[in-house]
Each structure stands twice: as structure tokens, then as C-alpha cells.
C-alpha positions as CSV (number, residue, x, y, z in Angstrom):
1,X,9.4,34.9,-8.4
2,X,5.6,34.6,-7.9
3,X,3.9,31.5,-6.7
4,X,2.1,29.5,-9.4
5,X,-0.8,27.0,-9.3
6,X,-0.5,23.5,-10.6
7,X,-0.8,22.9,-14.3
8,X,-3.3,20.1,-14.8
9,X,-3.3,17.7,-17.8
10,X,-6.4,15.6,-17.3
11,X,-6.5,12.4,-19.4
12,X,-9.1,10.4,-17.5
13,X,-11.6,13.2,-17.9
14,X,-11.2,12.8,-21.7
15,X,-12.8,9.4,-21.5
16,X,-16.6,9.1,-22.0
17,X,-18.7,10.7,-19.4
18,X,-20.0,7.4,-18.1
19,X,-16.6,6.7,-16.6
20,X,-17.1,9.3,-13.9
21,X,-19.4,11.8,-12.4
22,X,-18.6,15.5,-12.1
23,X,-18.9,16.7,-8.5
24,X,-17.7,19.6,-6.4
25,X,-16.0,19.0,-3.0
26,X,-17.8,19.9,0.1
27,X,-16.9,23.4,1.4
28,X,-14.9,23.1,4.6
29,X,-15.9,25.4,7.5
30,X,-12.4,26.6,8.6
31,X,-9.6,24.6,7.0
32,X,-6.2,24.4,8.5
33,X,-3.1,22.8,7.0
34,X,-1.9,20.1,9.3
35,X,0.9,18.5,7.3
36,X,2.5,19.1,3.9
37,X,4.8,16.6,2.2
38,X,7.4,19.1,0.9
39,X,9.7,16.5,-0.6
40,X,6.9,14.9,-2.5
41,X,5.6,18.4,-3.6
42,X,9.0,19.2,-4.9
43,X,9.3,15.9,-6.9
44,X,5.9,16.7,-8.4
45,X,7.0,20.1,-9.5
46,X,4.5,21.9,-7.3
47,X,5.2,25.3,-5.9
48,X,5.6,25.2,-2.1
49,X,4.9,28.9,-1.7
50,X,1.6,28.5,-3.6
51,X,0.7,25.3,-1.7
52,X,1.3,27.0,1.7
53,X,-0.7,30.1,0.6
54,X,-4.4,30.8,0.6
55,X,-5.0,29.4,-2.8
56,X,-3.0,26.2,-2.0
57,X,-5.1,25.7,1.2
58,X,-8.2,26.2,-0.8
59,X,-7.2,23.4,-3.2
60,X,-6.0,21.0,-0.5
61,X,-9.2,21.4,1.5
62,X,-11.6,21.4,-1.5
63,X,-12.8,24.9,-0.8
64,X,-11.9,26.2,-4.2
65,X,-10.1,24.3,-7.0
66,X,-7.7,26.0,-9.5
67,X,-8.4,26.5,-13.1
68,X,-8.1,23.3,-15.1
69,X,-9.0,21.0,-12.2
70,X,-11.1,17.9,-13.1
71,X,-13.3,17.5,-10.0
72,X,-14.7,14.1,-10.7
73,X,-15.7,10.9,-8.9
74,X,-14.7,7.7,-10.7
75,X,-17.1,4.9,-11.4
76,X,-16.2,1.3,-10.5
77,X,-17.7,-1.9,-9.2
78,X,-16.0,-4.7,-7.2
79,X,-16.1,-7.8,-5.0
80,X,-16.0,-6.9,-1.3
81,X,-15.1,-9.8,0.9
82,X,-16.1,-12.0,-2.0
83,X,-19.5,-10.5,-2.4
84,X,-20.4,-8.8,-5.7
85,X,-21.3,-5.1,-5.7
86,X,-22.2,-3.9,-9.2
87,X,-21.8,-0.2,-8.4
88,X,-19.4,1.3,-5.9
89,X,-17.3,4.2,-7.2
90,X,-15.6,7.1,-5.3
91,X,-18.0,7.6,-2.4
92,X,-15.8,10.0,-0.5
93,X,-13.0,10.9,-2.9
94,X,-12.8,13.4,-5.7
95,X,-10.1,13.4,-8.4
96,X,-9.1,17.0,-8.8
97,X,-6.7,16.4,-11.7
98,X,-3.6,14.9,-13.1
99,X,-0.1,16.5,-13.2
100,X,3.1,15.5,-14.8
101,X,6.0,15.6,-12.3
102,X,9.6,16.5,-12.7
103,X,10.3,12.9,-13.6
104,X,7.9,12.9,-16.5
105,X,5.4,10.6,-14.7
106,X,1.7,11.4,-14.8
107,X,0.0,11.3,-11.4
108,X,-3.5,11.9,-10.0
109,X,-4.2,14.4,-7.2
110,X,-7.3,13.2,-5.2
111,X,-9.1,14.6,-2.2
112,X,-10.1,11.9,0.1
113,X,-12.9,12.8,2.6
114,X,-14.1,15.6,0.4
115,X,-17.9,15.0,0.8
116,X,-20.7,13.2,-0.9
117,X,-20.6,12.1,-4.5
118,X,-23.2,10.2,-6.6
119,X,-21.5,7.0,-5.5
120,X,-21.7,7.6,-1.7
121,X,-24.5,5.1,-1.2
122,X,-26.0,7.0,1.7
123,X,-22.7,7.9,3.3
124,X,-21.6,11.3,4.2
125,X,-18.4,11.1,2.0
126,X,-16.4,12.7,4.8
127,X,-13.3,11.5,6.8
128,X,-12.3,12.2,10.3
129,X,-8.8,13.1,11.5
130,X,-7.7,9.6,12.6
131,X,-7.8,7.8,9.3
132,X,-6.4,10.8,7.4
133,X,-3.3,10.9,9.6
134,X,-3.0,7.1,9.6
135,X,-3.0,7.0,5.8
136,X,-0.7,10.0,5.6
137,X,1.9,8.4,7.9
138,X,1.6,4.7,6.7
139,X,1.6,5.4,3.0
140,X,4.7,7.6,3.4
141,X,6.3,4.9,5.5
142,X,5.6,2.4,2.8
143,X,7.2,4.7,0.2
144,X,10.3,5.0,2.4
145,X,10.4,1.2,2.6
146,X,10.5,1.0,-1.2
147,X,7.0,-0.4,-1.5
148,X,4.9,0.8,-4.5
149,X,2.2,2.9,-3.0
150,X,-0.1,5.9,-3.3
151,X,1.4,8.9,-1.6
152,X,0.2,11.6,0.8
153,X,0.7,15.2,-0.2
154,X,-1.2,16.9,2.5
155,X,-3.5,16.5,5.5
156,X,-6.0,19.3,6.2
157,X,-8.5,19.7,9.1
158,X,-11.8,21.0,7.8
159,X,-13.0,22.8,11.0
160,X,-16.2,20.7,10.7
161,X,-17.4,17.6,12.6
162,X,-17.9,14.1,11.4
163,X,-20.4,11.8,13.1
164,X,-19.2,8.2,13.6
165,X,-19.7,6.3,16.9
166,X,-19.1,9.8,18.4
167,X,-18.5,13.3,17.1
168,X,-15.0,13.7,15.6
169,X,-13.0,16.4,13.8
170,X,-13.2,16.3,10.0
171,X,-10.2,16.2,7.8
172,X,-9.2,15.8,4.1
173,X,-6.2,13.9,2.7
174,X,-4.6,14.8,-0.6
175,X,-3.6,11.5,-2.1
176,X,-1.2,11.1,-5.0
177,X,-1.2,8.0,-7.3
178,X,0.0,7.1,-10.8
179,X,-3.7,6.4,-11.3
180,X,-6.7,5.3,-9.3
181,X,-7.9,2.7,-11.8
182,X,-8.8,-0.5,-10.1
183,X,-9.7,-4.1,-11.0
184,X,-13.3,-3.0,-10.1
185,X,-13.1,-0.3,-12.8
186,X,-12.9,-3.1,-15.4
187,X,-15.6,-5.1,-13.7
188,X,-17.9,-2.1,-13.9
189,X,-17.9,-2.0,-17.7
190,X,-17.8,-5.8,-18.2
191,X,-20.8,-6.2,-15.9
192,X,-22.7,-3.7,-18.0
193,X,-21.6,-5.4,-21.3
194,X,-20.2,-2.1,-22.3
195,X,-17.4,-3.4,-24.6
196,X,-16.7,0.0,-26.0
197,X,-16.1,1.3,-22.5
198,X,-14.0,-1.7,-21.6
199,X,-11.8,-1.3,-24.6
200,X,-11.4,2.4,-24.0
201,X,-10.4,1.8,-20.4
202,X,-7.9,-1.0,-21.4
203,X,-6.4,1.3,-24.1
204,X,-6.1,4.1,-21.5
205,X,-4.3,1.9,-19.0
206,X,-1.9,0.5,-21.6
207,X,-1.0,4.0,-22.7
208,X,-0.7,5.3,-19.2
209,X,1.1,2.4,-17.4
210,X,2.2,-0.4,-19.8
211,X,3.0,1.1,-23.2
212,X,5.1,-1.9,-24.1
213,X,1.9,-3.9,-24.4
214,X,1.0,-2.0,-27.6
215,X,3.8,-3.9,-29.4
216,X,2.6,-7.3,-28.3
217,X,0.8,-9.7,-30.7
218,X,-2.1,-9.7,-28.2
219,X,-2.0,-6.3,-26.4
220,X,-4.8,-7.0,-23.9
221,X,-3.3,-10.3,-22.9
222,X,0.0,-8.5,-22.5
223,X,-1.8,-6.0,-20.2
224,X,-3.0,-8.9,-18.0
225,X,0.6,-10.2,-17.9
226,X,2.0,-6.9,-16.9
227,X,-0.6,-6.4,-14.1
228,X,0.2,-9.8,-12.8
229,X,3.9,-9.0,-12.6
230,X,3.1,-5.7,-10.8
231,X,0.8,-7.3,-8.3
232,X,3.1,-10.2,-7.6
233,X,6.0,-7.8,-7.0
234,X,3.8,-5.6,-4.7
235,X,2.2,-8.3,-2.5
236,X,5.4,-10.3,-2.1
237,X,7.0,-7.1,-0.9
238,X,4.1,-6.7,1.7
239,X,4.9,-10.3,2.9
240,X,8.5,-9.4,3.4
241,X,7.9,-6.6,5.8
242,X,4.9,-8.1,7.6
243,X,2.3,-5.6,6.2
244,X,-1.3,-6.6,6.3
245,X,-3.6,-4.6,4.0
246,X,-6.8,-5.7,5.7
247,X,-9.3,-5.2,2.9
248,X,-8.0,-6.6,-0.4
249,X,-11.3,-6.2,-2.3
250,X,-11.1,-6.0,-6.1
251,X,-11.9,-2.3,-5.9
252,X,-8.8,-1.9,-3.7
253,X,-6.4,-3.4,-6.2
254,X,-4.8,-1.0,-8.7
255,X,-3.8,-1.7,-12.2
256,X,-0.7,0.4,-11.6
257,X,0.6,-2.1,-8.9
258,X,0.5,0.5,-6.1
259,X,-0.8,-0.1,-2.6
260,X,-4.0,1.8,-2.2
261,X,-6.7,2.4,0.5
262,X,-5.0,2.3,3.9
263,X,-8.1,1.5,6.0
264,X,-7.8,-1.3,8.5
265,X,-4.2,-1.9,7.6
266,X,-1.4,-2.8,10.1
267,X,2.1,-4.2,10.5
268,X,2.6,-7.4,12.4
269,X,4.3,-7.3,15.7
270,X,4.6,-11.0,16.7
271,X,4.8,-13.2,13.6
272,X,2.0,-15.5,12.9
273,X,0.6,-16.4,9.4
274,X,-3.0,-16.2,10.5
275,X,-2.7,-12.6,11.8
276,X,-5.7,-10.4,11.1
277,X,-6.3,-6.9,12.3
278,X,-9.4,-5.7,10.4
279,X,-12.4,-5.5,12.7
280,X,-14.7,-6.5,9.8
281,X,-12.6,-9.5,8.6
282,X,-14.2,-12.0,11.0
283,X,-13.3,-15.0,8.9
284,X,-9.7,-14.1,8.2
285,X,-10.2,-13.8,4.5
286,X,-7.4,-11.2,4.3
287,X,-5.1,-12.6,6.9
288,X,-1.3,-12.2,6.3
289,X,-0.8,-15.7,4.8
290,X,-3.8,-15.3,2.5
291,X,-2.7,-12.2,0.8
292,X,-1.0,-14.0,-2.2
293,X,-4.0,-16.3,-2.5
294,X,-6.3,-13.3,-2.6
295,X,-4.0,-11.6,-5.0
296,X,-4.5,-14.5,-7.4
297,X,-8.2,-14.4,-6.8
298,X,-8.4,-10.7,-7.7
299,X,-6.2,-11.3,-10.8
300,X,-8.5,-14.0,-11.9
301,X,-11.4,-11.6,-11.6
302,X,-9.5,-9.1,-13.7
303,X,-8.8,-11.8,-16.4
304,X,-12.5,-12.6,-16.5
305,X,-13.4,-8.9,-16.9
306,X,-10.8,-8.6,-19.8
307,X,-11.9,-11.8,-21.5
308,X,-14.1,-10.0,-24.1
309,X,-10.9,-8.3,-25.4
310,X,-8.9,-11.4,-25.8
311,X,-10.2,-12.3,-29.3
312,X,-13.2,-13.9,-31.0
313,X,-12.0,-17.5,-30.4
314,X,-13.5,-17.8,-26.9
315,X,-12.0,-21.2,-26.1
316,X,-8.5,-19.9,-26.9
317,X,-9.1,-16.7,-25.0
318,X,-10.1,-18.6,-21.9
319,X,-7.2,-21.0,-22.2
320,X,-4.7,-18.1,-22.6
321,X,-6.1,-16.3,-19.6
322,X,-6.2,-19.4,-17.5
323,X,-2.6,-20.2,-18.2
324,X,-1.6,-16.8,-16.9
325,X,-3.7,-17.1,-13.8
326,X,-2.4,-20.6,-13.2
327,X,1.1,-19.3,-13.2
328,X,0.5,-16.8,-10.4
329,X,1.1,-19.1,-7.3
330,X,4.5,-20.1,-8.7
331,X,5.4,-16.5,-9.3
332,X,4.4,-15.6,-5.7
333,X,6.4,-18.5,-4.3
334,X,9.5,-17.4,-6.3
335,X,9.1,-13.7,-5.4
336,X,8.5,-14.3,-1.7
337,X,11.4,-16.8,-1.5
338,X,13.6,-14.2,-3.2
339,X,12.7,-11.6,-0.6
340,X,13.2,-13.9,2.4
341,X,16.5,-15.2,1.0
342,X,17.8,-11.6,1.1
343,X,16.3,-11.1,4.6
344,X,18.4,-14.0,6.0
345,X,21.5,-13.0,4.1
346,X,21.6,-15.3,1.2
347,X,23.2,-13.5,-1.7
348,X,24.2,-16.3,-4.0
349,X,22.1,-18.4,-6.3
350,X,19.3,-20.5,-4.9
351,X,20.4,-23.7,-3.4
352,X,18.1,-26.7,-2.8
353,X,16.9,-26.4,0.8
354,X,16.8,-22.6,1.0
355,X,13.0,-22.7,1.0
356,X,12.9,-25.3,3.7
357,X,15.3,-23.2,5.8
358,X,13.1,-20.2,5.6
359,X,9.9,-22.2,6.2
360,X,11.5,-23.8,9.3
361,X,12.5,-20.3,10.6
362,X,9.0,-18.9,10.2
363,X,7.4,-21.9,11.9
364,X,9.7,-21.5,14.9
365,X,9.0,-17.7,14.9
366,X,5.2,-18.4,15.0
367,X,5.5,-20.9,17.8
368,X,7.6,-18.5,19.8
369,X,5.8,-15.2,19.4
370,X,8.8,-13.5,17.8
371,X,8.6,-9.9,16.8
372,X,8.8,-10.0,13.0
373,X,10.7,-6.7,12.3
374,X,13.0,-6.8,15.3
375,X,14.0,-10.4,14.6
376,X,15.2,-9.9,11.1
377,X,17.0,-6.6,12.0
378,X,18.8,-8.4,14.8
379,X,19.6,-11.4,12.6
380,X,21.5,-9.1,10.3
381,X,23.9,-8.1,13.0
382,X,24.9,-11.6,14.0
383,X,28.4,-12.9,13.0
384,X,29.1,-15.8,10.8
385,X,30.3,-17.7,13.9
386,X,27.9,-17.6,16.8
387,X,27.1,-18.7,20.3
388,X,24.7,-17.9,23.2
389,X,26.5,-14.6,24.0
390,X,26.9,-13.3,20.5
391,X,23.4,-14.5,19.5
392,X,21.6,-13.1,22.6
393,X,19.9,-10.1,20.9
394,X,18.2,-12.5,18.5
395,X,17.7,-15.7,20.4
396,X,16.2,-13.8,23.4
397,X,13.3,-12.8,21.2
398,X,12.2,-16.4,21.3
399,X,10.1,-17.8,24.2
400,X,12.3,-20.9,23.9
401,X,15.8,-19.6,22.8
402,X,16.9,-23.1,21.9
403,X,14.5,-23.0,19.0
404,X,16.6,-20.3,17.5
405,X,19.9,-22.1,18.3
406,X,18.7,-25.2,16.4
407,X,17.8,-23.2,13.4
408,X,20.9,-21.0,13.5
409,X,23.2,-24.1,13.1
410,X,21.7,-24.8,9.6
411,X,21.7,-21.1,8.8
412,X,25.3,-20.7,9.5
413,X,26.2,-23.8,7.5
414,X,24.3,-22.3,4.6
415,X,26.2,-18.9,5.0
416,X,29.5,-20.7,4.9
417,X,28.8,-21.8,1.4
418,X,28.9,-18.2,0.2
419,X,31.9,-16.2,-0.5
420,X,30.6,-12.7,0.5
421,X,32.5,-11.1,3.5
422,X,30.6,-11.0,6.7
423,X,30.5,-7.2,6.8
424,X,29.0,-7.0,3.3
425,X,26.4,-9.7,4.1
426,X,25.4,-7.8,7.2
427,X,25.1,-4.5,5.3
428,X,22.9,-6.1,2.7
429,X,20.7,-7.5,5.3
430,X,20.3,-4.1,7.0
431,X,19.3,-2.7,3.6
432,X,16.2,-5.0,3.3
433,X,15.3,-5.4,7.0
434,X,14.0,-2.2,8.4
435,X,14.7,-1.1,11.9
436,X,11.5,1.0,12.0
437,X,8.0,0.4,10.8
438,X,4.8,2.3,11.7
439,X,4.0,0.3,14.8
440,X,0.3,0.2,15.4
441,X,0.5,1.5,19.0
442,X,2.5,4.4,17.8
443,X,-0.1,5.3,15.2
444,X,-2.8,5.2,17.9
445,X,-0.7,7.4,20.2
446,X,-0.2,9.8,17.3
447,X,-3.9,10.0,16.6
448,X,-4.8,10.4,20.3
449,X,-2.4,13.3,20.6
450,X,-3.7,15.0,17.4
451,X,-7.2,14.8,18.7
452,X,-5.9,16.9,21.6
453,X,-4.3,19.4,19.2
454,X,-0.8,18.1,19.5
455,X,0.8,17.4,16.1
456,X,4.4,16.9,17.4
457,X,4.0,13.0,17.5
458,X,3.0,13.1,13.8
459,X,6.1,15.1,12.9
460,X,8.4,12.9,15.1
461,X,7.0,9.7,13.7
462,X,7.3,10.9,10.1
463,X,10.9,11.9,10.7
464,X,11.8,8.4,12.1
465,X,9.9,6.5,9.4
466,X,11.4,8.5,6.6
467,X,14.7,6.6,7.3
468,X,13.5,3.1,8.1
469,X,16.8,1.3,7.4
470,X,19.0,3.7,9.5
471,X,19.8,2.8,13.1
472,X,18.8,6.1,14.6
473,X,19.9,5.2,18.2
474,X,18.3,8.4,19.6
475,X,15.0,7.1,18.5
476,X,15.4,3.4,19.4
477,X,12.2,3.5,21.4
478,X,10.3,3.7,18.1
479,X,11.5,0.2,17.3
480,X,10.1,-1.3,20.6
481,X,7.2,-3.6,20.3
482,X,4.0,-2.7,22.3
483,X,3.5,-3.7,25.9
484,X,0.5,-5.9,26.7
485,X,-1.5,-2.7,27.5
486,X,-0.5,-1.0,24.2
487,X,-1.3,-3.9,21.8
488,X,-3.6,-3.1,19.0
489,X,-5.7,-6.1,18.2
490,X,-8.3,-4.5,15.8
491,X,-8.2,-1.8,13.2
492,X,-11.0,0.0,11.6
493,X,-11.7,1.3,8.1
494,X,-12.6,4.8,9.2
495,X,-15.7,5.3,7.1
């Protein structure tokens, strides 16, 4: 059976030309395939033989695209750290087309780091190896954790050099998403008072992501409602695993509800609500605890952009949109509480005091510099009846172990009110509390090795992170928090 190229079915390219700019990727000097996500390729219905061949490498590197490819950079605007930017757009990414996978879902293929576009704003449009590998590994780890996310199909070195603070090897990431449409895409058309464009975009998103909205009395208000639900589900999931996005600008929030743009992202080691990693977030705008607040802020911006579609009665349109936005904090509280109830083993209906029990735990964890991931994993192993000896793996994570002892008394009284057997409760906790996350120091080690030509750490890390809820005793060192010398205190966007 001969290898076959992807079959593209490009719907975004059918929208008016002002939605994007046609652009060809930069020609790489000497591309080499560094990583290919074979399970994802299979799910997408892509031919592995073709992808690993000369034509596949040509597509994944941007050297030459197959027949039917789109090759466009999408236009959008956005608020970046609260400041308005009327024109952003894909400055270093090129959408090469859409494919329909084996599951019937339409997905974008995009080359990130593929060179200048009309939206590059003076940048070179390129990416270097470090951020490409970081996004490849972290986005796939997020998928394995069950978090809605863009995916990584391939990482390719270009053979060229990229100038940042120093000279670095160039690379291209092939990113997969159910779409790359952002809050900022809507802002782009509303800011230009292009109501025809705004309506065409909204109709496209409804057809592509939320077809049930068509049946609603007010389809565009139903679209806002659906996006709110998707973003609340997404960001509450981030909170439950200690993930910090780092740059929640409106151009980095998708209408599909997928995590996108893994720039200065990181997972917490020690728990603290004010944790920030991004080197450019000096004020802590996008700190861990602020992510739901910023989620609401971004959704309010989306509501404002959609407002012209909500009907001719402006007063009613504003009131309807405001009511939805006002509901967001309560939705976040309920979703986050639901996640954390499962994390501490509560499987029955909510009982008054559950929220206080969780808040007390998190306060004690913050005061005692407790490793977020390892604590919840260890908690899931504790018996219903405890003591200093049986609780040691968990209580020893606290600077003051008695802080855990005091909390655990109330926790066990609460567990006693359930009827679930201890073993079932522990298994359920293991299913939501990962043993392995992409630890920041491991990511940095992986990048350092790759810069020396050693890709084995990439492969090893990917193998461990593909099964985050399994114990994997042979790889227990990947669950270890960093030493003081290994701690990563700042992350960078990579541009």
C-alpha cells in the first residue's frame, strides 16, 4: 500500500480574505525530524509512512506543502496584560490546513515558528529548539492528564539559526487544534466595526464547535454561554493540577476551550496561590490564584465583542450579556470545588463545610511549602484510620507536620460519613491526582540535553508523562521535586 498525503478540507479559508493573509513558510536549510507523535497521527488518520518520508518532512518543516494546503496566517487583535493591541495575528505561525480525523472531528494543522508573516510586527517569525520541545512535551502531558489542549504532532529542527540573547538552533512545531480562533479574533472585527465579518466569524464558530446554539432562541447569546462553560471547565481543571498558563491574554483564549500557547507556562512545585513563573508578569496578573478572575475578564471582553449580534434592543442585549458574565465566578467556585472534592476523596454529594475543609488544607499547604502534586498523590494512599506512622508519607511533606495532623482529623471525620470502601476511594483519588507532571527542572534538563544533540531525555520524559496516573516505580525520580539548585523561578515566552 503506497503512502498518501493528508486530505485537507479547509473551512476557514472559505471565509472572506480579510480574515487572514496568504503566506508561504520560510524554507528551512536542512530539516531533521526530531519527534513524531505517532498515536496522534494515527487518531488523525494520517499516514505514518508518508509523514516519515521526504514529503512528510517537507510539510512538517514548511519546505513544501502538499496539494490542497491553506498556508495562511490568521488575523486577530487582543488585550495583552490588559493593554489593547488592535492588530496582532499569527506572527510566527502558519495554518497549513484542516483535516477531519478518524473520529469525525475537524482539526487545524499549524506550523509554529515557520517564519515571518504580515502580522510579525518586526519579529523574525521563527522559533528556537527550546520552546518547541517545551510545547511538544507540555501540551502532550496536558492531553494525558485529560485537560483540553492543543496537541503536538511533530517537532523538526530547521538546520538554521535563530538569534535571541544568543545564537540558537531553529525549530518548527506542528500544532494541532480543533481551531485556532481566539477571543482576540472577535475583537479584531468588532474594533473595526465590521459587523458582517463578526457575524460570519460567529456563524463559523457555531457551526464548527457549538452547533446546538443554532437551535437556541438567541444563537449568539447561546454561543457566549457555551464558551463560558468550556472556559470554566478548562481553567478549573488547570487549578486542580497546579498548572499556570503564564500569559492569559485575550489572544491566548480559544473559543473551543482548549489550552493554547505554551509559552512561559509551568506547573507549581510548592503550593502557593500567588505563584508566578512568567518573567514578563512582574505584577502577578496571571498568578495561579488569578486565573479564574482573568478567565472572567477575558469572557467579559468576548461578550463585549459579541454585543452587536445580541439584538437591536441594546439595553436588553447588555443586560443578557452581563447576567451571563456575572454568573462566571459562581461557576468557577462550583467547578473548582468539584475538582478538589474529588482530589481529597469526597465522592458523595456536597456537604456543608466541604469548601471550608479544602480552603483550610490549601492554607496549611501554602504556609508549609508543600509540594502540590506529591501531596495529593500521597493523600490518596492514606487509610481511613491514620496515625503518625501511617500518615508519614504525607505529613512529612509539611514543614510543621502537626499542621497536617490537625487537618487530617477533620478530613477523616468527613470520610467516615461516606459509604465507599477505602480501596475504591483510594483508587478514585489516584485517578485524579497524577503521580507525574512535567516538572520545570526536568523540562530544562531536557532542553539542555537537546541543545547538545541528545534527544533521549525527550523520549524518556514523554514516555513517563504519557501515563501520569500510573505509579511507574522504575521512574519514581521523575516525581521528585527539584533541589534548591534545580528550582526554576522564571520562564520565558521564547519569542
